[in-house]
SEROKE-299041 format. One record per residue: x, y, z of N, C-alpha, C in turn; residue in three letters. Coordinates in steps of 0.05 Angstrom, whole numbers, padded with zeros to 5 digits, always signed. Example, Ala and Ser with C-alpha at 12.3 -4.5 7.8 and 13.67 -1.06 7.14 Angstrom:
+00264-00114+00156+00246-00090+00156+00264-00066+00156ala/+00257-00045+00142+00273-00021+00143+00258+00001+00157ser/
//
This chain:
-00756-01155+03221-00746-01172+03201-00769-01190+03196met/-00776-01190+03166-00800-01209+03157-00789-01229+03155asn/-00808-01251+03151-00805-01282+03143-00781-01287+03126glu/-00787-01266+03107-00767-01280+03083-00733-01270+03091glu/-00733-01256+03110-00710-01242+03128-00699-01262+03146lys/-00722-01274+03157-00710-01300+03171-00702-01321+03161tyr/-00722-01328+03144-00706-01357+03123-00674-01348+03110ser/-00671-01329+03107-00645-01323+03094-00627-01324+03116glu/-00627-01311+03139-00609-01313+03156-00606-01339+03165ala/-00628-01357+03169-00622-01381+03178-00612-01404+03161arg/-00617-01392+03132-00598-01411+03105-00574-01400+03112lys/-00574-01377+03118-00534-01369+03115-00520-01382+03140met/-00533-01381+03165-00528-01400+03191-00520-01428+03181leu/-00536-01438+03167-00535-01467+03156-00513-01471+03137cys/-00513-01452+03122-00490-01458+03098-00461-01453+03116lys/-00458-01431+03137-00435-01433+03147-00428-01457+03162tyr/-00451-01467+03175-00435-01491+03188-00427-01513+03174leu/-00440-01512+03155-00437-01541+03121-00412-01528+03113phe/-00399-01501+03112-00376-01501+03104-00353-01500+03130ser/-00360-01502+03150-00347-01503+03171-00335-01535+03177leu/-00361-01553+03167-00353-01581+03166-00335-01586+03146ala/-00346-01578+03119-00325-01584+03107-00297-01575+03109arg/-00292-01551+03122-00262-01545+03120-00250-01564+03145glu/-00261-01574+03166-00254-01594+03179-00256-01613+03170lys/-00267-01628+03151-00270-01652+03145-00287-01666+03160gly/-00303-01661+03167-00328-01672+03187-00346-01681+03158ile/-00352-01707+03159-00383-01718+03136-00400-01708+03159thr/-00427-01710+03140-00448-01717+03145-00456-01737+03160gln/-00441-01767+03151-00449-01785+03167-00435-01779+03193glu/-00408-01767+03197-00408-01764+03223-00420-01746+03241gln/-00435-01723+03230-00451-01710+03238-00475-01727+03250ile/-00482-01745+03228-00510-01761+03238-00496-01780+03265ala/-00478-01789+03261-00473-01810+03288-00472-01791+03316glu/-00454-01769+03313-00461-01754+03338-00479-01735+03346lys/-00495-01731+03331-00529-01723+03337-00549-01735+03336thr/-00547-01764+03330-00569-01784+03321-00589-01774+03309gly/-00585-01760+03288-00601-01756+03268-00593-01773+03240phe/-00622-01773+03224-00609-01788+03193-00589-01774+03186lys/-00578-01778+03160-00557-01770+03149-00574-01756+03124arg/-00593-01757+03123-00615-01750+03099-00623-01717+03117ser/-00627-01723+03137-00634-01699+03155-00618-01679+03162asn/-00594-01688+03166-00569-01672+03169-00560-01656+03138val/-00565-01673+03117-00568-01657+03098-00589-01634+03088ser/-00603-01639+03099-00636-01620+03092-00631-01596+03117arg/-00620-01603+03135-00608-01575+03157-00595-01560+03146met/-00565-01577+03138-00542-01557+03134-00552-01541+03104leu/-00566-01568+03092-00574-01539+03065-00589-01520+03066ser/-00606-01518+03095-00628-01494+03096-00654-01501+03084gly/-00653-01524+03074-00684-01536+03061-00699-01541+03082ala/-00688-01548+03108-00704-01559+03127-00699-01535+03146tyr/-00723-01531+03160-00719-01505+03179-00718-01522+03210ser/-00693-01532+03219-00690-01540+03249-00696-01526+03271ser/-00700-01540+03293-00704-01521+03314-00679-01512+03329ser/-00675-01490+03340-00656-01484+03358-00640-01502+03371leu/-00652-01519+03383-00640-01549+03401-00624-01568+03379asp/-00638-01567+03350-00626-01583+03338-00607-01569+03320asn/-00612-01541+03320-00578-01522+03306-00561-01517+03324phe/-00567-01527+03351-00543-01531+03370-00533-01553+03374ile/-00549-01573+03371-00533-01606+03364-00512-01601+03345lys/-00523-01589+03319-00511-01591+03297-00482-01574+03301leu/-00486-01554+03316-00453-01538+03319-00445-01552+03338ala/-00449-01565+03347-00439-01584+03374-00416-01601+03362glu/-00430-01617+03345-00426-01645+03325-00399-01633+03309ala/-00396-01607+03300-00380-01596+03282-00357-01576+03299ile/-00369-01584+03327-00339-01572+03345-00341-01539+03340asp/-00364-01526+03339-00365-01500+03338-00385-01491+03356thr/-00380-01465+03365-00395-01450+03388-00413-01437+03375tyr/-00435-01434+03386-00455-01420+03378-00465-01398+03398phe/-00466-01374+03387-00468-01347+03416-00484-01327+03400phe/-00486-01312+03418-00501-01279+03412-00479-01265+03413ile/-00479-01242+03399-00467-01217+03397-00478-01195+03385ile/-00480-01169+03409-00502-01149+03402-00488-01135+03375asp/-00498-01131+03352-00491-01111+03327-00475-01094+03326lys/-00483-01076+03355-00482-01043+03347-00451-01049+03377lys/-00444-01069+03386-00425-01071+03400-00392-01064+03391ala/-00380-01044+03407-00355-01032+03396-00337-01049+03404asp/-00333-01075+03381-00310-01099+03383-00301-01103+03362asp/-00274-01115+03357-00262-01121+03336-00287-01149+03325asp/-00292-01171+03344-00307-01190+03336-00332-01185+03321leu/-00348-01155+03321-00372-01151+03306-00358-01144+03283val/-00341-01131+03281-00327-01126+03248-00331-01151+03232glu/-00312-01175+03247-00310-01191+03238-00329-01211+03220thr/-00347-01206+03246-00375-01227+03238-00386-01213+03214met/-00389-01186+03218-00396-01167+03186-00394-01181+03163lys/-00366-01182+03162-00346-01184+03142-00357-01218+03143asn/-00357-01233+03158-00360-01260+03151-00391-01263+03143arg/-00406-01252+03148-00439-01252+03145-00441-01245+03113trp/-00421-01221+03109-00426-01210+03085-00416-01229+03060gly/-00396-01247+03066-00385-01264+03053-00404-01294+03041lys/-00416-01297+03069-00437-01319+03062-00461-01311+03046ile/-00467-01289+03051-00489-01276+03037-00488-01276+03013gly/-00465-01273+02996-00456-01269+02976-00449-01298+02950glu/-00448-01325+02970-00453-01344+02965-00478-01354+02955asn/
//
């Protein structure tokens, strides 16, 4: 994967977290309170404008009450198909 693809994958993850927060009615101010980050930094991280560390990404996911996990793309599992469909939709936005 080249740097452009890494950047796009990071932005997709951030957009997904942002959309989950919106669906749950969780504001950036609430995320800032739970993580200790400034609201402006939360905004930059969720928009994908700022490349956050893995630790900070996990803190964001926790504040949004979301699991962050890794799954083999080639696993024979319904979850893999669900994730492929979901990631495809995120990439279209």
